[in-house]
N, C-alpha and C positions, 0 to 999 in steps of 0.2 A: 603415636602410630609405630607399629613394629614392622620390620622388614620380612620376618619369617612368620609362618603360620603355626599357631599353637594348637596341637592336637591333644585331646583328652587322653589320659593314660589308661592302662588296662584295668584299673580299678573301677571304671565306670560300670554300673549295673546294666544288664541287658534290658531294653525297653521295647514296647510295642512298636514305636517309631523306628527303632533300629531294625526290627524284623521286617517291617514294611519297606523300609529303604533298601534293605538287602534283597528282598524279593523283587522289587521294581527294577533295581539295577541288574539283577540276574536275568530277567526276561527282556532287558533293554535291546539286545541285538535282534530279537525276533520282531519287535515292533516296526522295524524298518520295512518288513515285507508286507505290512498291512496298510501302508500309506502314511502320508504326513499327519493326518488327523490323529491316528493312534500313536504315532511317534511323539508328536508334540504333547499329547495328553499324558504319556508316560513321563516325559521330561518335567512337565508342570507338577505332576503328582510327586515326583522325586524332590522337586524344589520345596513343595509344601511340607513334605515329611521332614526334610532337613530343618526348615525353619521351626516347626513344632518341636523337633528334638532339641534344638538349641535353646528354645524358650523353656522347655521342661527342665533341662539340665542347667539352666541359667548360665549358658556358655556363649553368649553373643560375642564375647571377645575373640572367639574363633575367627570371626570375620574382620577383626581389627588388624589388618595386615596390608602391606603394599599391593600385593596382587589383586585383592578385592577392590581397593580404592582405584587402582589403575583400570580395572574393568568398568567400574562406575564412571570414571572419566571418559572412557571410550563410548559408553552409552549416552552420556551427556553431549558428546560431540555429535552423535547421530541425531539426538533430539534437536539440537540447535540447527543442524542442517535441515531437519524436517520442518521446523517452524519458519525459518527465514529464507531458505534457498531451494527447497524442493519445488519443481515446476508443477507437480501434482501431489499435494500433501496427502490427499485422501488415499492415493495409491501407495504412498510410502508408510502410512501409519502402522499397519500390521507388522511389517518387517522391522520398523524402527523400535516401536514399543515392545515388540516381542523379543527383542534381543536380551531383555532382562532375564528371561528363563535360562539362558546359557550361563549367565553370571553365577547364579546359585547352583546350576547343574555342575559346573566345574568344581565348586567347593563340596558338593555332595559326594562326588567321586573320591576326593581327597579324604573327606571325613570318614566315609564308610570303609575305605581301604585301610585306614589306620586304627580305628577303635577296636577294642577287645583283642588287642595283641595280634591283629591281622586275621582273626577267625573269619570275619565277614568277607574280607578280601578273598580268601580261599574259596568260599562258597560262590561268590560272584564270578571269579575267574574260572572256576570249574564249570559253571554254567555256560560262560562264554566259549570255553574250549569245546564243550559238547555241541553247542549250536554251530560253531565254526566247522567242526568235524562233519556234522550232518550236512551242512551246506556244501562242503568240499566233496563228499560222497555223491551228493545230488548232482553236482556239476560234472563229475566223472560219468555218472549215469546218463546225463543229458548228451555228452559228447559221444557216448557209446550207442545210444538208442534214438537220438534225435529229439527227445523230449525229456523233461525232468520227471521225477517220481509222481508228481501231481498232474502230469500230462501237459504242462506248459511248453509251448514251442516258440523259439525266437523267430521274429518276423524278418530278421536280417541274417543272411548266410554268413558264417564265420564269426558270429557273436553268440554268446550264451546268456540266457535270461535267468535261469535258475528259478528261485522262488519269487522273483520280481515280476514274472509273467511278461507283460507287454512293456515294461520299462527296462531299458538296457543300461542299468546302472550298477550291475553286479561287480564290475571291475573296481569301481571306486569304493564300494562296500568292502570288498576283499582287501584292497590296499589299506583301508583304514584300520582293519583289525589284525592284519598279518603279523606285525611286529609285536603287538601285545600278546598274541597267542604264542609266538615263538619264545618270547621272554618267559612266559609262564611255563611252557613246556620244558625250557632249559632248567628252570628252578626245580621242577618235579624230577627230571632225569638226574640232575646233579646230586640230589639227596639219595638216590638209589645206589650210589657207589659203583662197584665193579662186579663182574661175574667171571669166574675162572673156569676155562675149559681144560680139564685135566688131561684128557686123551691127546689133545694136540698142543698142550702146554701154552695156551693162549689166554691172556687176560683181556677182558672186554669191559670198557667203561660205558655205562649206560648213557652218560651225557653226550657221547659221540653220536647217539641216535638223532640228536638235534640236526645234524647235517642231512639225514634222510628226510626229515620234515621240511627243512629249508628247500631241498631239491624238489620235493613233491609239491609244495605250495607255489613255488616259482613256475613250475610247469603248468599247474592249474591256472595261475594268473595269466600265462600266455594263451592258454586254450580259451579263456573267457573272450579274448579277441579285442579288448579295448587297448589299443596301442599306447595311448598316453599313460593310462594307469599301469600298464605293464612296465613301461620305462620307469615310472616313479617307483613301483614296487621293486624293480630290479636294482635301482640305485640304493634304495633304503636297505634292502636285504644284503646287498654287496658290502656296504659300509658296516652294517650290523655284524655280518659274518667276520669281517676283518678284525673287529674289536672284540669278538667273542673267542675265548681261549687263544689269546694272541700268540701262543707258542706253537700252535698246530698248523704251521704254514703248508705242509705237504697235503694235509687233508683239505684245506681250503682251496688250494690250487686244483686238486682232483675234483672237488665239488664244482668249481667254476667251469672247468673243461667239460665236465659231464653235462652241466646245464646247457652250455653252448652246443655241444654235440646233439643232444636230444632236441633242442630247439630247432636246429636246421633239419634234422631227420623228420620232425613233425611237419614243418612248413613245406618241405619239398615233396612230401607224400600226401599232401592235402591241398587241392587246388584253391580252395577258399582262403586258407591261411597263406598260401604262396602269394596270392594276389594282394592281400591286405598287408603282409609284412615285407615282401620282396618287391613286387611290382609298384605298390603305392608308397612304400616307405624307404626301404634300404637303397634300392637302385636310384631313385631321384635324388636322395641325399648325397650319394657318392658322385653322381654325374654333375649336379649343380645345386648345392645347398641353398643358395640365395633364391634361385628360381623355384625351388621346392617350397620355400616359405611363402613367397609372393603369389604363387599360382595355386596354393592349397585352398580347399573350401573354407578354411578358417580365416583366410586373409581379408575377406570382405567384412567379417565380424570385427577383426582387429582394426581395420581401417575406419569403420564406422565409429568404433569406440574411441579411437585416437582423435577423430574429427570432433566428436562430441566433447572430448576433453579440451581440445583447442578452443572450442566455443565457450567453455565454462571452466576455465583453468583453476580458479581458486576454490569454488565450492561445489562444482559438479551440478548434476541435474536432480539429485535426490535418489534414495534407494528405490529400486524397482522401476525407475523412470527411463532407463535406457531404451526400452521398447517403444515408449511413447515419443521420446525425442527423435529417435531414429526414423520413425514413421512420419512424424510431422515435417522433418527436414528432408524427407525423401532420400535417405542414405542407402536405400535399396537393401536393407538388411531386415528380413522378417523375423530374425531370432529375438529372444527375450533378453539376451545378455551377450557380451562380446567373446565369451568362451576363453577368457584369459583373466586370471585373478587380478594382476596389476592393472590391466586396462579397465576392468570392471570397477575397481575402487577409484581409480583416477577419473573415470567418466561420470560416476554417480556421486562421488564425494569430493572430487577435486584434490588439489594439493593439500588443503587443510586436513581433509579426512585421511589422505594417504600418509602424510607425515605423523598424524595422530596414531595410526596403526603402527607405523614404523617405530615411533617412540615407545609405544606400549610393548612391543615385542622385545626391543632392546633392553628396557627396564627389567622385564620379567626373566628373560634369558640370562642376563647378567646377574640378577639376584639369585637365580636357581643355581648357576655355576659357582657363585660365591660361597654358598653354604654347603655344597656337596659337588665334588668333581663329577661331571656328567658321565664320564667314562666308567665310573665305578657303580653306576646305577643303570641297569638295563632298561628299566621303565622310563627313566629320564631320557636316556638315549633314544628309545623308541619314539617318544613324543617329539623330541627335538628333530629327529630325522623326518618324521611326517610333516612337521612344520616347514622344514627346508624344501622338501619336494613339492609341497603345495604351492610354492611361490617360484618355481623354476620359470624364468622368462621364456616367452614364445611357446612353451609347451601348452597345448589346449587343456582346458579344464571346464568343469561345470560351473554354475554360478556359485560364488563363494557364500552368498547370503541365503540360499534356499535352506529349507529345514533339513533335508537329507545331508547336504554338504556341511552345514554348520554343526549338526549333531555329531558328525564324525570328527570334524576338525576340533571342536572344543573338548570332546572326549580325549583326544590325543594331547591337546594343550594341557589338560589337567595333569597329565603324567609328568610334564616338565616341572610342575610345582611339587609333585608327589615324591617323597622319599623320607623314610623314617628317620634317617640320620640327620635330615635337615631340620627337624623340629625339636631336637633335644636342647 
């Protein structure tokens, strides 16, 4: 068993499966807008195409690596939990058995990003950039006119729905793609070199435009109105910016100050944003941070999850069974999950599941950094930063195991494993 992933070289001939895989990955960001059924169908088709491609090229050794076996180990842990410890096995089956689709999906991204000397990667990322740009324009349209270009209107004041219509999950979607898009934009701009303005004797480097996009995307993230995902995006982009062109300190300081200034101008000139960000978030944290946590609407979810964990410390109650146990034990939480990743894993999988996930991430992050310094690969850095903010303690989150959240998480996780330099 090898530690690193062996990618086929550029001498591989183009195949129908490569075209299909590239097409499916190219439209992947759009499938989120059509619901979990379309999203999962796309992921499964990508998995099938990868397997058929590997069989055709007789390259199953591509999967003979530590990351693949560690994902299989994680899946086995979930299956054992399903068979022996789930309080409602029938309810846990789809989520447990369905985890296998993300195992092959991770390796499909790695495979199609690397083959043909990166040609397919450019096609896929160009498509993602286009979709992300259209989504951003649509959100600006919605904040300007009250509905998006399709006429969708958010049912909650101060929140944007975009193409998700009646589901307010745009913040997580935007957070999941923002660093990938910024990395690809930086690659494009860096190649364009510089432009010289003769009349004013000024040399302009195209790669500096990345700061404009960083500024724009952060403002849009704030306008979406999902405070938790805005904080996550802010942390990710802040660290990403510091490590990008590490010699341009003045430009980064100017960018940070500009974002802060525009942020406060926007929230103090809009009553809905003022309530959400100042009245409900900033002021309570400054006055009494402990009381802010214990009196927030999420505390009941956290408390129920912690109590469920206390009752089932070792093995939890099984995937997707939080809602059942909380109702049966009268924990007074009508929610389907505890709204916090750590508490969700602990309550549904117990300490065995929690430490299995912890071991999995430690092994793969260590392996990734061992073969290629994470700071020298922006895609690796992007995936790593998303993983970190996904597990910030106390910060509210959606369910870690839902199709939407898992599809975004494992997409970003694949970037930690991805790097051409790692596979030489």
